[in-house]
C-alpha positions as CSV (number, residue, x, y, z in Angstrom):
1,G,73.4,-103.3,-168.5
2,P,73.7,-102.9,-172.3
3,L,70.9,-105.1,-173.3
4,A,68.6,-102.8,-170.8
5,D,70.0,-99.5,-172.4
6,R,69.4,-100.6,-175.7
7,L,65.9,-101.8,-174.8
8,A,65.0,-98.1,-173.6
9,E,67.0,-96.3,-176.6
10,P,64.2,-94.1,-178.3
11,A,63.9,-95.1,-181.8
12,G,66.6,-93.3,-184.6
13,G,65.1,-91.4,-187.2
14,G,62.2,-89.6,-184.8
15,A,60.5,-92.9,-185.4
16,P,57.9,-93.7,-182.9
17,P,58.8,-96.1,-180.1
18,S,58.1,-99.5,-180.4
19,T,55.9,-101.9,-178.2
20,M,58.9,-103.3,-176.6
21,Q,60.4,-100.1,-175.8
22,R,57.1,-98.0,-174.8
23,L,57.0,-101.7,-172.2
24,V,60.4,-101.1,-171.0
25,Q,60.3,-97.2,-170.5
26,S,56.9,-97.2,-168.6
27,R,57.0,-100.9,-166.6
28,G,60.6,-101.7,-166.5
29,A,62.9,-104.7,-167.8
30,E,61.9,-107.3,-165.3
31,E,58.2,-106.9,-166.9
32,W,59.1,-106.9,-170.6
33,V,61.3,-109.9,-170.0
34,R,58.7,-112.0,-168.5
35,V,56.4,-110.9,-171.5
36,R,58.9,-111.8,-174.2
37,F,59.8,-115.2,-172.5
38,G,56.9,-116.2,-171.4
39,G,57.6,-116.0,-167.7
40,G,57.5,-119.9,-167.8
41,G,59.6,-121.5,-165.2
42,G,61.8,-120.8,-162.2
43,R,64.9,-120.2,-164.3
44,T,63.1,-117.7,-166.5
45,S,61.8,-115.8,-163.6
46,A,65.1,-115.7,-161.9
47,A,66.6,-114.8,-164.7
48,A,64.0,-112.0,-165.7
49,T,64.8,-111.1,-162.1
50,A,68.6,-110.4,-162.7
51,L,68.2,-108.8,-165.7
52,A,65.8,-106.3,-164.1
53,R,67.9,-105.1,-161.3
54,T,70.8,-105.2,-163.4
55,A,69.3,-102.9,-166.0
56,E,67.8,-100.8,-163.2
57,A,70.9,-100.4,-160.9
58,P,72.2,-97.2,-160.3
59,S,75.1,-95.9,-162.3
60,G,77.7,-93.5,-161.4
61,L,79.6,-92.8,-158.1
62,V,76.9,-91.0,-156.2
63,G,74.1,-93.6,-157.8
64,R,76.2,-96.2,-156.1
65,S,76.8,-94.5,-152.9
66,A,73.2,-93.9,-152.4
67,S,72.4,-97.4,-152.9
68,A,74.9,-98.7,-150.3
69,V,73.3,-96.1,-147.8
70,A,70.1,-97.2,-148.7
71,Q,70.9,-101.1,-148.5
72,T,72.8,-100.5,-145.1
73,W,69.7,-99.0,-143.6
74,R,67.0,-101.9,-144.7
75,E,70.0,-104.0,-143.1
76,V,69.9,-102.4,-139.9
77,R,65.9,-102.2,-139.8
78,E,66.0,-106.0,-140.5
79,H,68.5,-107.2,-137.7
80,A,67.4,-104.2,-135.2
81,S,64.2,-105.0,-133.0
82,P,61.2,-102.7,-132.9
83,A,62.2,-101.3,-129.5
84,E,65.8,-100.6,-130.3
85,R,64.6,-98.7,-133.2
86,D,62.1,-96.3,-131.2
87,T,64.8,-96.0,-128.6
88,M,67.3,-95.0,-131.5
89,V,64.7,-92.7,-132.8
90,L,63.6,-91.3,-129.8
91,L,67.0,-90.1,-128.3
92,A,67.6,-88.5,-132.0
93,T,64.7,-86.6,-131.3
94,A,65.7,-85.4,-127.9
95,A,69.1,-84.7,-129.0
96,L,68.4,-82.2,-132.1
97,V,65.1,-80.9,-131.1
98,T,65.9,-78.4,-128.4
99,P,69.3,-76.8,-130.5
100,I,67.0,-76.6,-133.6
101,M,64.0,-75.1,-131.4
102,G,66.7,-72.6,-130.0
103,T,68.0,-71.4,-133.4
104,L,64.4,-70.6,-134.1
105,N,63.8,-68.6,-130.8
106,L,61.3,-71.0,-129.8
107,S,60.2,-73.3,-127.0
108,P,61.3,-76.8,-127.0
109,V,57.9,-77.8,-125.9
110,L,56.7,-76.9,-129.6
111,G,59.5,-78.9,-131.2
112,F,58.7,-82.0,-129.0
113,L,54.8,-81.6,-130.4
114,F,55.8,-81.3,-133.8
115,A,57.9,-84.6,-133.5
116,G,55.7,-86.6,-131.9
117,I,53.0,-85.6,-134.5
118,L,55.4,-86.4,-137.4
119,L,56.8,-89.8,-136.0
120,G,53.4,-91.2,-134.3
121,P,50.8,-93.5,-135.4
122,T,48.6,-91.2,-137.6
123,G,52.3,-89.5,-139.0
124,L,55.1,-91.4,-140.8
125,G,54.5,-94.4,-138.2
126,V,58.0,-94.0,-137.0
127,V,57.7,-95.5,-133.5
128,S,56.0,-99.0,-133.4
129,D,55.2,-99.4,-129.5
130,V,53.3,-96.3,-128.7
131,A,51.9,-97.7,-125.3
132,T,55.2,-98.3,-123.7
133,T,56.8,-95.4,-124.7
134,T,53.9,-93.4,-123.4
135,K,54.2,-95.3,-120.1
136,L,58.1,-94.7,-119.6
137,A,57.1,-91.0,-120.6
138,E,55.1,-90.6,-117.6
139,F,58.0,-90.9,-115.9
140,G,59.3,-87.3,-117.1
141,V,56.1,-85.5,-115.4
142,V,56.7,-87.3,-111.9
143,F,60.4,-86.5,-111.8
144,F,59.5,-82.6,-113.0
145,L,56.9,-82.3,-110.1
146,F,59.8,-84.0,-107.8
147,E,62.4,-81.3,-108.6
148,M,59.5,-78.5,-108.2
149,G,58.9,-79.7,-104.6
150,L,62.7,-79.6,-104.2
151,E,62.3,-75.9,-104.9
152,L,59.8,-75.4,-102.4
153,E,60.6,-75.3,-98.5
154,L,57.7,-75.6,-95.9
155,E,57.6,-71.8,-95.9
156,R,57.3,-71.4,-99.2
157,L,54.9,-74.2,-99.4
158,K,52.7,-72.2,-96.9
159,S,52.3,-69.4,-99.4
160,V,51.4,-71.6,-102.4
161,G,49.2,-73.7,-100.3
162,R,47.4,-70.1,-99.6
163,D,47.0,-70.0,-103.3
164,A,46.0,-73.4,-103.8
165,F,43.2,-73.9,-101.9
166,R,42.0,-70.1,-102.4
167,L,42.5,-69.9,-106.0
168,G,42.6,-73.4,-107.1
169,G,39.5,-74.4,-105.2
170,A,37.6,-71.4,-107.1
171,Q,38.9,-72.0,-110.5
172,F,38.2,-75.8,-110.3
173,A,34.4,-75.3,-108.8
174,L,33.5,-72.3,-111.0
175,T,34.8,-73.9,-114.5
176,S,33.8,-77.3,-113.9
177,L,30.0,-75.5,-113.3
178,V,30.6,-74.0,-116.3
179,F,31.6,-76.3,-118.7
180,G,29.1,-78.6,-117.3
181,A,26.4,-76.2,-117.8
182,V,27.6,-75.6,-121.5
183,A,27.9,-79.5,-121.9
184,T,23.7,-80.1,-120.7
185,A,22.8,-77.3,-122.5
186,L,23.8,-79.2,-125.7
187,G,22.5,-82.2,-125.0
188,A,24.7,-84.2,-122.8
189,S,24.0,-86.5,-119.9
190,G,24.1,-85.7,-116.1
191,P,27.5,-87.8,-116.2
192,A,28.6,-86.8,-119.4
193,A,28.5,-83.2,-118.2
194,V,30.3,-83.8,-114.9
195,V,32.7,-85.8,-116.8
196,L,33.7,-83.3,-119.4
197,G,33.1,-80.2,-116.9
198,G,35.7,-82.0,-114.4
199,G,37.9,-82.5,-117.1
200,L,38.4,-79.5,-119.3
201,A,38.7,-77.6,-115.9
202,L,42.1,-79.2,-115.2
203,S,45.1,-77.6,-116.9
204,S,48.4,-78.9,-117.9
205,S,51.2,-79.2,-115.1
206,A,53.9,-80.5,-117.4
207,F,53.3,-77.7,-119.8
208,V,52.9,-74.8,-117.4
209,I,55.4,-75.4,-114.8
210,Q,58.1,-76.1,-118.0
211,L,57.4,-72.4,-119.4
212,L,57.5,-70.9,-116.1
213,S,61.1,-72.7,-115.3
214,E,62.1,-71.9,-118.8
215,K,61.7,-68.4,-118.3
216,G,62.6,-67.8,-114.7
217,E,59.0,-67.0,-113.6
218,L,57.7,-69.5,-111.2
219,A,58.8,-67.5,-108.4
220,T,56.8,-64.2,-109.4
221,R,53.1,-63.6,-108.2
222,F,51.4,-65.1,-111.2
223,G,53.9,-68.1,-111.3
224,R,53.1,-68.9,-107.4
225,A,49.5,-68.6,-108.3
226,S,49.5,-70.3,-111.4
227,F,51.5,-73.2,-109.6
228,G,49.2,-73.2,-106.4
229,I,46.2,-73.5,-108.6
230,L,47.7,-76.5,-110.9
231,L,48.5,-77.9,-107.1
232,F,44.8,-77.9,-106.3
233,Q,43.6,-79.7,-109.6
234,D,46.6,-82.6,-109.1
235,I,44.3,-82.8,-105.7
236,A,40.9,-82.5,-107.4
237,V,42.0,-85.2,-109.6
238,V,41.4,-88.2,-107.2
239,P,37.5,-87.5,-106.7
240,L,37.3,-87.3,-110.6
241,L,39.3,-91.0,-110.8
242,V,36.7,-92.4,-108.3
243,V,33.5,-90.6,-109.8
244,T,34.1,-91.4,-113.3
245,P,33.7,-95.2,-113.3
246,L,30.5,-94.9,-110.9
247,L,28.7,-92.4,-112.9
248,G,28.4,-95.4,-115.8
249,G,25.5,-97.1,-113.7
250,S,26.2,-96.7,-109.8
251,S,23.6,-95.6,-107.4
252,G,23.9,-92.1,-105.3
253,A,24.5,-93.9,-102.4
254,A,27.3,-95.4,-103.8
255,L,29.0,-92.6,-105.2
256,G,28.6,-90.8,-101.4
257,A,30.4,-94.0,-100.2
258,A,33.3,-93.9,-102.8
259,L,33.9,-90.4,-102.3
260,R,34.4,-90.7,-98.1
261,V,36.7,-93.4,-99.2
262,A,38.6,-91.4,-101.1
263,A,38.7,-88.1,-98.8
264,I,40.1,-90.6,-96.0
265,K,42.6,-92.2,-98.7
266,S,44.0,-88.7,-99.3
267,A,44.5,-87.6,-95.7
268,S,45.7,-90.9,-94.9
269,A,48.3,-90.5,-97.6
270,L,49.4,-87.2,-96.7
271,A,49.8,-88.2,-93.1
272,I,51.8,-91.1,-93.7
273,I,54.1,-89.7,-96.2
274,F,54.8,-86.8,-93.9
275,V,55.5,-88.8,-91.1
276,T,57.5,-91.5,-92.2
277,G,59.7,-88.9,-94.5
278,R,60.6,-86.8,-91.6
279,L,61.5,-90.1,-89.5
280,L,63.1,-91.9,-91.9
281,L,64.0,-90.0,-94.9
282,Q,66.7,-87.9,-93.5
283,R,68.6,-90.8,-91.9
284,V,68.2,-93.0,-95.2
285,F,69.9,-90.2,-97.3
286,Q,72.4,-89.6,-94.6
287,L,73.4,-93.5,-94.3
288,V,74.0,-93.6,-98.3
289,A,75.6,-90.1,-98.5
290,S,78.1,-91.8,-95.9
291,A,79.7,-93.8,-98.6
292,R,80.5,-91.3,-100.7
293,D,79.5,-93.3,-103.7
294,Q,77.6,-91.4,-106.6
295,T,76.1,-94.5,-107.6
296,A,74.4,-95.1,-104.4
297,F,73.1,-91.9,-103.9
298,L,71.9,-91.8,-107.3
299,A,70.0,-95.4,-106.9
300,I,68.4,-94.0,-103.3
301,T,66.7,-91.0,-105.2
302,L,65.5,-92.6,-108.0
303,L,63.9,-95.1,-105.5
304,T,62.9,-92.2,-103.1
305,V,60.9,-90.5,-106.3
306,L,59.4,-93.7,-107.7
307,S,58.4,-95.3,-104.6
308,M,56.8,-92.2,-103.3
309,S,54.7,-91.7,-106.8
310,A,53.8,-95.4,-106.8
311,F,52.4,-95.3,-103.1
312,T,50.2,-92.5,-103.9
313,Q,49.1,-94.0,-107.0
314,A,48.5,-97.4,-105.3
315,L,45.9,-95.3,-103.1
316,G,44.1,-94.0,-106.0
317,L,45.9,-90.5,-105.8
318,S,48.0,-89.0,-108.2
319,D,51.4,-90.2,-108.9
320,T,52.8,-86.9,-109.5
321,L,51.2,-85.8,-106.1
322,G,53.5,-88.2,-104.5
323,A,56.8,-87.3,-106.3
324,F,55.8,-83.6,-105.5
325,L,55.5,-84.2,-101.5
326,A,58.9,-86.3,-101.9
327,G,60.6,-83.1,-103.1
328,V,59.1,-81.1,-100.5
329,L,60.5,-83.2,-97.9
330,L,64.1,-83.1,-99.1
331,A,63.9,-79.5,-99.7
332,E,65.0,-78.4,-96.1
333,S,67.6,-81.2,-96.2
334,K,71.2,-80.5,-96.5
335,Y,71.2,-82.8,-100.0
336,R,69.0,-81.1,-102.2
337,Y,71.1,-79.2,-104.7
338,Q,73.0,-82.6,-104.9
339,I,69.8,-84.6,-105.7
340,E,68.5,-81.8,-108.1
341,A,71.8,-82.2,-110.2
342,D,71.7,-85.8,-109.9
343,I,68.0,-86.2,-111.4
344,A,68.1,-83.2,-113.8
345,P,69.2,-85.3,-116.9
346,F,66.7,-87.9,-116.3
347,R,63.9,-85.6,-115.7
348,G,64.7,-83.5,-118.8
349,L,65.0,-86.8,-121.2
350,L,61.9,-88.1,-120.2
351,L,59.7,-84.8,-119.7
352,G,60.7,-84.0,-123.3
353,L,59.7,-87.7,-124.2
354,F,56.3,-86.6,-122.6
355,F,55.6,-84.0,-124.8
356,V,56.5,-86.4,-127.8
357,T,54.1,-88.9,-126.8
358,T,51.3,-86.1,-126.2
359,G,52.2,-85.6,-130.0
360,F,51.2,-89.2,-130.7
361,S,47.7,-88.4,-129.6
362,I,46.9,-86.2,-131.8
363,D,44.3,-87.8,-135.0
364,L,45.7,-86.2,-137.9
365,P,42.9,-87.5,-140.2
366,L,40.2,-86.3,-137.3
367,A,41.7,-82.9,-137.2
368,L,41.6,-82.5,-140.4
369,A,38.2,-83.9,-141.2
370,S,36.7,-81.7,-138.0
371,A,39.3,-78.9,-138.2
372,P,36.8,-76.3,-138.0
373,A,35.0,-77.7,-134.7
374,V,38.8,-78.4,-133.6
375,V,39.9,-75.0,-133.7
376,G,36.8,-73.4,-132.5
377,L,36.3,-75.5,-129.3
378,A,40.2,-75.1,-128.8
379,L,39.6,-71.5,-128.7
380,A,36.5,-71.6,-126.7
381,L,38.3,-73.5,-124.0
382,H,41.4,-71.1,-124.1
383,L,38.9,-67.8,-124.0
384,S,36.3,-69.3,-121.3
385,K,39.4,-70.6,-118.9
386,T,41.4,-67.2,-119.4
387,A,38.5,-65.3,-118.2
388,I,37.5,-67.2,-115.4
389,V,41.1,-67.4,-113.8
390,A,41.7,-64.0,-114.5
391,A,38.3,-62.8,-112.6
392,I,39.3,-65.1,-109.5
393,C,42.8,-63.7,-109.4
394,T,41.7,-60.1,-109.7
395,A,38.7,-60.9,-107.0
396,N,42.1,-62.0,-104.6
397,Q,44.0,-59.1,-105.0
398,M,45.8,-59.8,-107.7
399,K,47.4,-57.1,-109.9
400,P,45.5,-57.2,-113.5
401,A,48.5,-57.7,-115.3
402,A,49.6,-60.7,-113.3
403,A,45.9,-62.0,-113.2
404,L,45.7,-62.1,-117.1
405,R,49.1,-64.0,-117.4
406,S,47.6,-66.6,-115.0
407,G,44.5,-66.9,-117.0
408,L,46.5,-67.4,-120.4
409,L,49.1,-69.9,-119.0
410,L,46.4,-72.2,-117.4
411,S,43.9,-71.8,-120.5
412,Q,44.9,-75.5,-121.8
413,G,43.2,-79.0,-121.2
414,G,45.7,-80.9,-119.0
415,E,47.1,-84.1,-119.6
416,F,44.7,-85.8,-116.9
417,A,42.1,-85.6,-119.4
418,F,43.4,-88.2,-121.4
419,V,42.7,-90.6,-118.2
420,I,39.3,-89.2,-117.4
421,F,37.9,-89.3,-120.7
422,G,39.4,-92.5,-121.3
423,L,37.7,-94.2,-118.1
424,A,34.2,-92.3,-119.5
425,Q,34.7,-94.2,-122.5
426,T,35.5,-97.3,-121.2
427,H,32.2,-97.2,-118.8
428,G,30.1,-95.8,-121.7
429,I,29.6,-92.3,-120.2
430,L,30.9,-90.8,-123.3
431,P,31.2,-92.3,-126.9
432,V,34.3,-93.0,-129.0
433,G,34.2,-90.5,-131.7
434,Q,33.4,-87.6,-128.8
435,V,36.3,-88.7,-126.6
436,K,38.6,-88.4,-129.6
437,L,37.2,-85.2,-130.5
438,M,37.9,-83.6,-127.1
439,L,41.2,-85.6,-126.9
440,T,42.1,-83.4,-130.1
441,V,41.0,-80.3,-128.9
442,V,43.1,-80.3,-125.4
443,V,46.4,-81.3,-127.6
444,L,45.4,-78.2,-129.9
445,S,45.0,-76.0,-126.6
446,M,48.3,-77.5,-125.4
447,F,50.0,-76.5,-128.4
448,L,49.1,-73.1,-128.3
449,T,50.0,-72.5,-125.0
450,P,53.6,-71.3,-125.5
451,F,52.0,-68.6,-127.9
452,L,49.4,-67.5,-125.2
453,N,52.5,-67.3,-122.8
454,E,53.8,-64.9,-124.9
455,L,50.8,-63.0,-125.8
456,G,50.5,-62.8,-121.9
457,A,54.1,-61.2,-121.4
458,S,53.5,-58.7,-124.0
459,L,50.0,-57.6,-122.9
460,S,50.8,-57.6,-119.1
461,T,54.0,-55.6,-119.9
462,R,51.6,-52.6,-121.6
463,L,49.5,-52.8,-118.4
464,E,51.9,-52.2,-116.1
465,K,53.4,-49.0,-118.4
466,A,50.3,-47.6,-118.6
467,R,49.8,-48.0,-115.2
468,G,53.3,-47.2,-114.1
469,G,53.8,-50.4,-112.0
470,L,57.1,-51.6,-113.3
471,V,58.7,-52.2,-109.9
472,L,58.0,-52.4,-106.3
473,Q,58.6,-48.4,-105.2
474,P,60.6,-48.0,-102.1
475,D,58.6,-46.4,-99.7
476,S,59.1,-42.8,-98.1
477,E,61.0,-43.8,-95.2
478,D,63.4,-46.5,-97.3
479,I,64.9,-43.5,-99.3
480,D,68.5,-42.8,-97.8
481,K,69.5,-38.8,-98.0
482,G,73.3,-40.0,-98.8
483,E,75.2,-41.7,-101.1
484,Y,74.7,-45.3,-102.0
485,V,75.6,-48.1,-104.3
486,L,73.1,-50.1,-106.2
487,V,73.5,-54.0,-105.8
488,C,71.6,-55.8,-108.9
489,G,70.7,-59.4,-107.3
490,F,70.2,-60.3,-103.8
491,G,71.6,-64.0,-104.2
492,R,74.5,-65.5,-102.6
493,V,77.2,-63.4,-103.8
494,G,74.7,-60.2,-103.2
495,Q,74.2,-60.8,-100.3
496,A,78.1,-61.0,-99.5
497,V,78.3,-57.8,-101.2
498,C,75.8,-56.3,-99.3
499,E,77.6,-57.4,-95.7
500,L,80.7,-56.1,-96.9
501,L,79.3,-52.6,-97.6
502,T,77.6,-52.7,-94.3
503,A,80.7,-53.7,-92.7
504,R,82.6,-50.7,-94.4
505,L,79.6,-48.2,-93.5
506,V,78.6,-48.1,-97.2
507,R,74.7,-47.2,-97.7
508,Y,73.5,-49.7,-100.3
509,K,69.9,-50.6,-102.4
510,A,69.6,-54.0,-103.8
511,F,66.8,-55.8,-105.7
512,D,66.1,-58.9,-107.0
513,M,63.5,-60.9,-108.9
514,D,62.8,-63.6,-106.2
515,P,60.0,-62.3,-104.0
516,Y,59.9,-64.6,-101.1
517,R,64.0,-63.8,-101.0
518,V,63.0,-59.9,-101.0
519,A,60.2,-60.6,-98.2
520,E,63.0,-62.2,-96.3
521,A,65.3,-59.2,-96.3
522,R,62.7,-56.5,-95.7
523,E,61.4,-58.3,-92.8
524,L,64.9,-58.0,-91.4
525,G,64.5,-54.4,-92.3
526,L,67.3,-54.6,-94.9
527,P,66.9,-52.1,-98.3
528,V,65.8,-54.5,-100.8
529,F,63.5,-54.3,-103.4
530,Y,61.6,-56.4,-106.0
531,G,63.0,-55.7,-109.8
532,D,64.5,-57.2,-113.2
533,A,67.9,-55.8,-113.4
534,C,67.5,-56.7,-117.1
535,R,65.1,-54.1,-118.2
536,P,66.2,-50.4,-118.6
537,D,63.0,-49.1,-117.6
538,V,63.3,-50.8,-113.8
539,L,67.2,-49.4,-114.0
540,R,66.0,-46.1,-114.8
541,S,63.3,-46.2,-111.8
542,F,65.6,-47.4,-109.1
543,M,68.3,-44.6,-110.5
544,S,65.8,-41.7,-110.6
545,D,68.0,-40.0,-107.6
546,E,71.1,-39.8,-109.8
547,A,73.3,-37.3,-107.8
548,Q,73.3,-39.8,-104.7
549,L,73.9,-42.8,-107.0
550,T,78.0,-43.5,-106.8
551,S,78.4,-47.1,-108.2
552,V,76.3,-50.0,-109.4
553,V,77.5,-54.2,-108.7
554,V,75.8,-56.6,-110.9
555,T,76.1,-60.1,-108.9
556,L,73.6,-62.2,-111.4
557,D,74.8,-65.8,-111.4
558,D,73.4,-66.0,-115.1
559,E,75.8,-65.1,-117.7
560,R,73.2,-63.7,-120.4
561,S,71.5,-61.8,-116.9
562,C,74.6,-60.5,-116.2
563,T,75.1,-59.3,-120.0
564,K,71.9,-57.9,-120.5
565,A,72.1,-55.8,-117.5
566,V,75.7,-54.1,-117.9
567,R,74.4,-53.6,-121.8
568,A,71.5,-52.0,-120.3
569,L,73.3,-49.4,-117.7
570,R,75.8,-48.6,-120.4
571,R,72.9,-47.2,-122.4
572,Q,71.9,-44.6,-119.5
573,Y,75.6,-44.0,-118.7
574,P,78.0,-45.0,-121.7
575,T,81.5,-44.5,-119.9
576,A,83.4,-46.1,-117.0
577,T,83.8,-42.1,-115.9
578,D,79.6,-41.6,-115.6
579,M,79.1,-44.8,-113.7
580,P,81.4,-47.5,-112.4
581,I,79.9,-50.9,-112.7
582,F,81.4,-53.8,-110.7
583,V,80.1,-57.1,-112.6
584,R,80.4,-60.9,-111.3
585,A,82.1,-62.9,-114.5
586,V,81.2,-66.6,-114.5
587,N,84.5,-67.1,-116.7
588,E,87.5,-65.5,-118.5
589,Q,85.7,-65.3,-121.7
590,H,82.6,-63.8,-119.9
591,R,85.0,-61.4,-118.2
592,R,86.6,-60.2,-121.4
593,K,83.2,-59.6,-123.1
594,L,82.2,-57.5,-119.8
595,G,85.3,-55.7,-120.1
596,A,84.5,-54.2,-123.4
597,S,81.4,-52.4,-122.0
598,S,83.8,-50.7,-119.5
599,A,82.8,-52.7,-116.8
600,T,85.1,-54.0,-114.0
601,A,84.6,-58.0,-113.9
602,P,85.9,-60.3,-111.3
603,E,85.6,-63.5,-112.0
604,T,83.8,-65.9,-109.4
605,G,84.6,-69.2,-110.6
606,P,84.6,-72.3,-108.5
607,Q,87.8,-71.6,-106.5
608,E,86.8,-68.0,-105.9
609,A,82.9,-68.7,-104.5
């Protein structure tokens, strides 16, 4: 140590440093020892190394602590296998991304994408086994579609089915034709044009449904239309996967035969799933549930999801289609809510992993080298698909605001584009460079989707305000001339409140954000309307006849929504004397918060419920 310090000291009296000092300062003490003693023999080399490490060792408490941490990390890296390191990195990512993005008020999807770019092979390269991670992440989409199936009873599925075949069929056919024609005009071959048109016509089920779920908009008109279009696209993937390998050199007769086989497989799979599911699935779950063992119930749930997805995939269909149909079959069962609670952690973790692996797919050197082309193609993709989807939705009697939101939400490329373009590359239909470019464009379009969704919400709100269509207005025959109570939310608690008011011969009007629930109530002749209780303009619209409104009951099941609704009401009616407000509180802390806004807030916790 002292020797190294002396060697590196500048010469006194302003004299220039010697050759030895310049060598130590620029290349380290170890190099000086080798030069000075000739570097001959093992002992001299070992002494040089020991001297250099001693001379370059950090001094002070901070330096020693940093050195100890670095040494510990090196030992962990040496002893942990690559799979263990990848698991720790991905779990840390899943744990940190959501709270960080929540603090920034951004979608977690963006955070997972950023993390994938940073950790992937073209970034820092922290994750070593990308292939295994990607395969595991695909289960996230499978569980997500299963959960979506759980939300759809058969009556709701009929409504989505109409959107799927009417809107989805038109969207897929028209978008494929447009993109195929553009590819042909730019010099692509016939098979390449078919693959590019079909692959780019698809949208991302994982991104779109995640965004709809985050915002609670899956049951809105544009949400149902978007989901129906995605459902048709999942079905359309089947012929695409069959046709793409045949385009590499098969005859027209072979192509037609393959399409017929694919159609037969699709019909057979749907029939088998629904028949066996109806006959066996309920009985199997009843048998397992009778054991009252949570582990066994979770195991049969996971087995159902994975076996259904594997069955449809073995028949050449989408694995997500099988998971979705399994969810639909269980949606009518009494086990629905327990199943949904059991799979939620798996779905959330694996879906986040899916978005991370999507970020792995971004080729940073290619994206930077071809930045103008990538950005231009991504914007063209968004504009084209937005215009096509919005036009189709408008032609099917959807409001312009809802049509615009569906168009912007479905304007990205889909995850199945990776599979289809990869098949096209394998069979010589598309060159490697073109496939990499198109995949980078697709991932960039996915990255822009959350921002476009926010843009769509803003633009649709302006359109609705310009048209004056904020809510479904009551018909003239629905308007009661006497006093009434306004009930915000027509869920389980809201319905109980309305039944109590009816029993006491008290008139009420209720509104809810679930159009299906509203439609069912309207069919029964109940005064229930569609509207968002958290929006002051909607509340003002319902309170236009203030002289007849006696009080407001807020029964929303979300703490944040309840608080927002009460604050919106208090802006219009500052005191309890102006308007009594009764609110459903989820806990004691929430009750005190609502009480500060002069609202009567009985707590409806687990015991009260």
